[in-house]
N, C-alpha and C positions, 0 to 999 in steps of 0.2 A: 621452915626452908627446908630444901630436900639437899641433903648431904651423902646420901646412901644411894648407891647404884647397886642393881641386881644385874648380874652378866651372865649370859650362857657362853659357856666356854667349848669350843670345838673339840671335845675330847668324849669317851663313852662314858658319860656321867648321866645321872637322871634328874639333876636338880641344877636352879641357877644358885649364882654366889653372892654374898654381899660383901660390897667394896665401899670404903670412903674415898670421896670426891676429893682429889688433891685442892690446893686454895688457889694456886697460880696456873692453871696447865690448861686454861680454856674450860667451857661448860660441856659436860657429855649430853647427848641428846637420845632419845629412845630410837634405837634402830642403829645407831653410830658406832663406832668401834673404839674400843679402848684397849690397851696393852696393860695386863695385869700379871702379879706373880700368883703362880699356880704350882703349889708342891715345891719340888727344887729347883722349876724352870720359871719361863713366862710363857704367857699366851696370849693370841688376838682374840678378845671375845667381843659380843655385841650386848649392849645394854639394852635390857627387858622392860625395865621399869626405874622410877625415880622414887627413892623413899625419903622420909624424914628421921626415922628410927629403925634401929634393928635389933633383934633379940642377942645379936652376939657383939653387940657394940663394944664390948673391951676387947675382944680378938679379932677385930678386923684388920685386914692390910688394905693398903693404900693402893688407888690407881697407880700404874706407872706414868701412865702417859695417855691423854685423851686424842685420838685419830682422826675423828671427824667432829666438823662444827655442825654438821646437817645429817640427817638420818642416811643411812644406806641400804638399810632395809626399811620399807615404809611400813606403817602401822600394821595394815592387813597383813603384810609377810610376818610380823612378829607374832601376831594372833595366828596366824594360819601355822607356825613352826610348832605351838604349844599344842594347838588341833591334831596335827600330824603325831606328834609324840605319844599324845593320849590314844588316837585312833590306832595307829602302828605297832604301838607298845616297843617304841625305838628309845633311845636315851636323847633328851632334848640336846645334849651337846654335841651329838653326830646329826640331829637333823638340821641345825645351824652349819654343819660343817658340810651338809650335803647342799645346802641353799647357796652359800657363798660362792663366787667363783675363786679359783687357785690364788690370783693375785691379790684378792681381799683378803684372804688369810695370811698372806706374806705381809700384809702391811702397806700396799703399793698405795700412793696417795691420788685423791678423785680430782686432781686438778684439772679442769677441762678448757683446751685451748679450741676459741670458736671454729668450726669446720667450714672448709673452703671447698668450691664446685670449680672445677676445671673444664674448659672448653676450647676448642681451637678458634683463632681469629679469623673472621669473616676473608675470603679467599677467591680469588678467580682462578688460580691455579694452584696444585699441590707444589708445595715447597720442594725443594731438591735437596736432599741431604748426602753430601760427600764424606765418607770415610766416618758415617755416624748412626751406624745401623741401629743402636738403642733408641737413640731421639726418633728416628725413624718409625721405628716399632710403636713407640709412646705415641706418636702424633697420629698415626692409622689408628691406633686404639681409642684415642679420644674421638676421632673423625666418625669412627663407627658407631660408638656408644653416646654420640653427643654429648655427654658430660660425665664426670667421675669423680667423686669426691674425695679428700684426702682417706679417710678408712678405707674407700673401695682400691685405691692407690696402693694401700699398704697391704691390703688383701693379696694383692697381685704382684708384691714383693716389686715394686718399683722404686728406684734408686732416686734419692733426692736430687743429686746431681743431673740425674739425666732431665728434670722436670724443670730444675733451676735452669738448666740450658736453653730449654724453650721458653721459658719466659723471659729471659734475656733477648733472646733473638724476637722476640713480639710475637712468636708464631702460637700461642697460646696464652689465655687470659683467664682469671679468675674472679670470683665473688663469693661474699659469705652465703653459704647455706640457709636459707629462710626455713622457718617452721612452718610457714602456710603451705598448705598441697592446693596443686591445680587439678581440679576432677576432670576427666575428660569422659564424656557420656558415650553409651555404646551405641552401637549401629543400629541396634534392633530394639525392638518394643518387649517389654515383660509381657511373659503369657500371662493370663488370670491368676493360675496356680502359683507364679513367683511372686505377683504383686499382692496377693493374699500372705504370702510366707513373709514378706520385706513389711506390710503392714502390720503383722502379729508381731514382730520381732522388735519394731521400732514404735509400737504403739505405747508402751511406758518405759523410756529408756532410763527413767530414774528411780526404777524398782527392780528387784530381783526376779528372774523367771528363767526356766530353762526350756529352750525350743528345740526340739528335734526336727530337723530337717531331712526327710525321707525321701531321698529322689533317685530314681533308677538313673544309671549312667549316662552322662549325656544330657540330662534334663535341664541343666543350668542352674545347679547348687552355687557355684562360683559367682555368678551374678549377682544371686540373691545377697551373698555375704559382701559384694562391692555397693550393694544400693543400701545395705544396713549400716556399713562402715561410714558411708559417705555422710549420712544424717548423723553420725556419733560425731565425725570430725568436724562439721558444721556448727557443733555445740562447743568446740574447742577441747574435745578430750582425746585421749589415746585408744589403741584398740591392738589387741594381741590375737594372733592367728596360728593356731598350733596346726603342724602337720607331724603324721608319725614318722618320717625317716627323712635323712639328710638328701636322699635322692630325688624327692620330692621338693625340694625347697628352691633349687634354682629356678624350675617352670612356674612354681607360684610366686615368687617373688616377681618374676619376669611379667607374670599378667599384672600383679598390683604396680608396678612400677610404670606400665603403660598405660593404667587409669589413674594413679594418683601422684607419679613422681618418685619423692623420697621415701626407700623403704629400709628398716632396718632388719638384718638377718642375723639369728642367734642359733649358733648350734655348735657341736664338737670339732668341727673340723678347723675352726678358728683356733690361732694361736691363744695362749693365756692373757697375753696383753691384748689383743685383738676384743675378746669377750668381755674384759673387764672394761675396756673402752666405750664398747656398746652398750654394755650393761649399766654403765653411768650416764651414760647421754641418754638413755630411756628412764633413768631416775630424773634426770634434769628436765625431762619435757620436751627436749631437743627432737626426739624419734617418737613419731607420732603413730605410726603403723610399724608394728613389729611382727617378722615371721618366725618362726623358731620350732624346734624340736622338743622333746620332754620337759627338758631342764628350764627351757623358757619360761615356764609357769612361773618360777621362781623370780622374774625380772622384776624389779622395784620400780613399778610406774608410778608418775607424779599424779595422775587423773586418767586412772583407767575407765572408758566407759562400756566396753564391750570385750567378750572373749568368744572366739570361735573356734571350735575343735573340730578340724576336718578329719574326715576318715574316723569317726570316733569309735569304730569297732575295733581298730587294730591294735593288736597285742602288745606293738612297738611302745606304747603310751604305758605300758608298766614295766617297771623299773625290776628287773629280777635279780637282784643281788644288793646287800647291805639294805638301805632304807628301801622297801618294797612298796613304793607309792606308785599310784594309778594318776599319771599327768590328766587324764580325762576327768576324774573323780575331785581333784583337788583344782581345777577348773571351775568346777559346779560349787565347790566349797567357797574358793576365792570369789566366785561372782556373789554368793550370798553374803560373804562378809562386807562387801562392798556395795550392797543392794544395786546390782546392775544384771543386764540380762547375760545368757551365755547360750551361743548356739551349737548344738552337734548336729554335724552333718555326716550323712553316711547314705549310700544305696543300698546297705544291707548292716543297720543299726544290732547293737548288742542284745542280746536277750535281756540282761540287765535294765539296758535303757528303754526298751519296749515293755518292760514290767512296770518301770516307773510311769510310762504313758498309760498305763489300764489302771494305774492306782491314782490317776489325775495330779501325779508330781509334777510331771512335765507335760508341756503342749505338742501337738504333733502338727507339723504340715506337711502336706505329702505334695511331692512333684511326679507324677506318673506318666508324664508323656515328654518325649524328646522335641525339641523345636523343630519346626518345617515338617518335611516330609519322612524325616528318617524315624524308623521303624526297630522296635525290640528284636533282638535274635530269636530264632526257633529254636528251641531245645530237644535234642534226641538223645536216647540212650542205646549203645551199641553192645549188644549180648555177646561176650568174646569168649564165652564158654565152649571148649571144643576147638578152638579156632587156633591155627597155627600164627603166632606172630614174629613178625620181622621186627629185631630189637624194640619190641615192645609195642608195634603198630600192627593193627589187623589188617587184612587185604581190602576190607570194605572201606577203612580208613584212609588207606593209601590211594583207592580210587576217588575218594571225594576229596582229597588234597589236588589230585590231578584236576579234577572238574573246575574247582575254583582257581588253580593257576592258568588253566586255558581260558579263562575268563578275564586273565589280566588282573587278577586281585591278590592279595598277600593273606598268608595264612599264617595261623599261631598254635603253636603245639606247647603245652602246658604239662611238664612233669615236674614236680616240686622235688626233685632229688638232683644236685648238682654232681658232676663226676662222670665215669663212664659205664660203670655197673656198681649193683649194690654192694656185691662182693665178691670174693674167689673162692670155690669151693671143689672138693675132691668126689666125683661120683662113685669113685672104687670104697673108701673109706667113712666117707662122710665128714672129713675136715672141712672146717671153714676158717678164713682169715680173721682173727679175732686180734683185738686191741690187748697188749700185756699190761696196760695199765687200767683199761677200761673194760666194762662187761657188755662192748658192742662188737658188732661185726665190722670190719674195715672196708672203705669205699675206694674201688678201684679206679683211677685216674691215668689218663692216657697222655694229656695235654697239659703242660709244656712238655713233659714227661712221664713215662711209665712210672707209677708207683702205688702204693696203697696208702691211704690216708685214715687217720680217725677223725672224724667230724666233732667230736668232743674235746679232746686233749691236745689235737693237731698235730699228734705225733705223727712220723713218715716212716713207711719201711719199704724195703727192698721188693719187687714181685720176684717169687721164686719160679722156676721154670718146672719144677716139680716139687709133690705133695710131700712137705716135711712131714708126715705123720707116717705115709706108708710107701712114699718114693715113686707114686705113680706119676707117668708125664701126662696124665688124662685132665690136668687142672683146668677148670671152666669158670667163666665167668657167669654170674646171675643176676639177672635183674637190669632192666635199662633206665640209666639216667641220662641227663643232656649231652654229655659229649658222644655216648654212643648213639642216640637218635641223630645228633648232628651228622655223624657219619654216615649212617644208615640211609637217612633221607638223601644225605648229598650223592649217595652213589645210585640213587633210583632216578632223582631229577638233577642230571648232571649240568643243566644249562642255567640252573635257576639260583640266585643269591642265597645264601644262607647265613643267617645271624643267630649266635648263640648269647643268651644274656643271661647269666649267672653271677654270683659275687667272685667266681675265678676269673671269668671273662671281662666283666665289666666292675672295676673296682671303684673308679669314683662317679660321681652323680654329674661331672661334666663330660665323661666320656658317654655315659648313659644318655644324657641329654641331646649329646651330638647327633646320637644314633638315631633317637627317636624324630629328631628333627629331618633327617636325611631320609625316613622312612615315609614322611608325611608328604614328599614330591615322588617317591619311587613306587613303581606299581611291579607286581608279581614278585614277590620274595616269599621267604619262609623264615618266621623266627620261632626259634627253640629256645624255653626258658624257663626260669622258676617263678617263683610268685614275685620277682621283681616285674615281671609283665603286668601284674594286674593292679601296679600302683597308680592309678588316674593319669595314665599316659593317653595322648589322643592319637588314635590310629585309623584315620580315616579309610584307608583302603584295605583293612582287615575286613573281609568277609568270612572267615571259618576260622572257629575256635576248636581245636581238638583237645579234651582233657585225657589225659593215658591213665592216669592212676590215681581216681578218684576214691577206690574203695578202702583203700589204707585209712584214709579219715573216718569213714562212717564205721568203721569195725575196731578203730582204736580203744583201748581200755581207759583213755583220758575223756571224762566226761563232756570236755568241752570241745574234743575233736570233730565231731560233726558238725556243730557251729562253725568252726573254722573252715572245713572243707567247703561249706555250702556256700560262706562268704567269699570264698576264693573263687569257686565256680562263677559264683554272681558277678563279682568284680572283673574276672577276665574275660566272661562274656561280653561284658560291657566294650570291650575293646572292638567288638564286631558290629558292622553294622550303622556306623555312627553317622554316614553321610548319607548318599542316596541310596546306596545299594543294601538290599537286605541282608543281614547277617544269618549264619545258622551255627548252632554249637552241638558238637558230638562228644558224648562222655562215655568212653571205654568202661566194661563193668564185667567182672566175674560176678557179681551177686546185683543183676539188674532189677530184681523186684523188691530189693530194699526199700522198707516203707518209709524211709526218710528220703531216699532219694527220689522215690516216685513222686513224694508231697513238692518235693523241689521242682522236677521236673513238669508235673501236672498243674501246679498252683503256685510256682515262683517262689520267692523268697517267704512271703507271708504264709504260703502254705506249709512251707518247711518249719519256720517257726511256731505255727499252730501245734505239728506233730511233737517238734523237739520239747515245746514246755509241757506238753501232757507226759512225754518221758521223763524229764526232770522232777515233775512233781511227783510220780511212782518214785522213784530214786532218792527223793528227800534233798535233792541237790538245788543249788542256787539257780535262778534267783527266788524261787521261792523261799529257801531256806538260807542261812548267812554262814559261812565256811572260813576258817582257817586251818593253816597246815603249819604243824610244828615239824620242822626241819631239822637232822642233824647229821654231820659228816665229820669222817675220822679215819684214821689207820686200823682201828679195832672194831670190827662189826658188832662184837658182843657189848662192848662199853658202850656204843651208840645206843643200841637196843635197850639196855637196862636203863640207860641215862632218861630216855624219851617215856619208858614204861615208868619209871620213879616220878617223872615231872607229871605224866598223867593222872599219877594215884593223889596228886595234890588239889585236882578238880575235882569238885563234889558238887553237883547240881541237878536236880530232877529236869531241868528245861536244856540238857546238855547230851548230846550223842557221841561217843568216841570211837575211831576206828583206827585200830593198829596198836602200837607201831609195826611197819612192815616195811619190808625193802622199798626203795623208790622205783619206779619202772625201769629207769638205768640205774642198776643196783651198785656200781663201781664207775668214777670218774677221776684220771689221773692219780690212780692209787688211793685214792679214798672212798671208802664205803658211806653209801647215803642211806639214812631210814627216814622215815616220815609217819606222821598220825595226823588224821583228820579231827577237827572238833567243830561239830554242826549244832545249830540250835535255830529254832523258829524265831526267836528272839535276839535282836542285835545286842539288845542291852547284855542278855544273859551271856553272851559269848563273850563279849568284853570283861565282864565281871569276872568270868573265868580265867580268861586269859591274864587279866591284872594279877591272880593269886600265883602265876608263875614266870612272868615276864622278866624278872630282875634275877632268876635262878642262874646261879654260876657252875659250869660244868667243869669235870676234871680238868685241872690246870694243862694246857696245852695239848690233851686229847681229842676234844672236842669242839667244832664250832657250830653253834645251833642259831636257828631263827625262827621268828614269828612270821609267817606270811598271810595276810589279812587280804580276802578277796583273792586267793591265788589265780592266776590266768590258765593254770591247768595243773595236773597233779604230777608231771614228770619231773 
């Protein structure tokens, strides 16, 4: 008889702990929570196993309270937690802490009230609301949305009294939310490529397999997802769709709701209580389609049948602090644990994913054509050596913009730098505006007010009228950014609407979605923005995409930077020519004959990948090798460097190469110096064996924070 539970406590601890089961407080279950004494405090932990005996039997403490009578973490998530602790060299207690929602760690109960769906009563004439503006707003909201559930009304912060008033007046009715989904077929037939992709994914829904959906922008990847999901739902199972950023969630959820009805959304913009409610309803099986960002990979599905990772190449799937996991990779691992299919979709698959295709680990489905008569845009490189630029734009590019505007089309200008200018400098003494807390130049912003900002620590500075070093009045701005291009292009095309899209101007996903909806019905305008413009938005009237500063990525010291900039160019180019009008892409460059840029222009993303794979192999970099970074930061650079050097001294293996320690590319951020060292091996096993020798090393108390980053997204 099981009388012992092993509990993972959400603390920085590397092992689980044994506790006695209380005799009269319910029966604990694996994946359920228990309140336990821990040191001089109490903690809420997760049961990872039930045991009949313990080697510490005489010293065991007793569980204070059993909080869950059913699992909160599904069995596959418990196994995934231990897998992550082992692979990412991270304490199991903190893995559990990462996986659980905040309210779960606080002990909130999982009592679920059945969801209701509300709609307006049938009517011939809209009701008249006298002195009841909030009731009118809610009625109009329900009328325009057709139906809204309890959870959706909570997200919209609708007051219960307002809803109750409409129910009393019999202007609104309700019904319980059904778990069944009503599928609405597409208004077009699948292409041969799409049909082949669907058949490949659904051919064996009861077994593990990774299906890479490599489809050019606008080729119909979403419809492939929908057709595969339909077959999974028909088996009574659930589906998880991961998207890289919150900004993509509204449009994705809208698409799936229009085809399936009820869809749950899980991301960090929800309140803690809302997240926990959705999380529990997923675990109960109430929600059968879930769309979410990175952390949704930890949702406790009752019967998960398919995982889809859209835009799988996106670096947003990689957590960049604490537990540095990749949600894309965890999707593959979780699918393997459950023996279900996993789909990785992208117009620009990552080199790691394509490497696994080459090794026959993943299967590949290509969508190489857009539906109908829509054609892929033409790529052109604009040599700007010796040209006089106006706010970063050459005369030839400005003429091209005018040509497309005169044809009543839209123009998209990509510059992946927000602000007005890269920095301020003094031409007399060479002074540059630098952050006092970070080793970086400050960025000049002009809107909503003139100031200098550090994009790393977010500290802000006043703009001085003269040079603080030599008192010269000739201080100049250097390098164009989104605000300056918006200003400059506005002075040239005074009659044309201009929209700037960056994290300064468009802070919410709803605002971004409203803008893109308006652009679909408008003609003749200019969009200026950062990579936010490349994130899967449908802009049928864009016929010209101008990439202003691609050189920075191709010439970066970060080995992944060329891949990222190539993906960005291809993704943003996909906004052009998606309707009946042919699009073109112009890329300005001071290095027009760069081999990687030329490979991209001449042979597309496939050509770039082929050239970049050769570069990576020559440099012994992933995906042909396996990499981990040891990172350390603190207030004293010498102590960090010594700590990393001593740490690396513990690693001794002929199968390991070590580089460093060296200062990080950005050496100081927020007054903390940063060092790093690379550990590389041809053998994944050898790499992890080496990392285990140092994973539990304690740094000098209070002086250093250090971490292991397995499969880093870059070296910055």
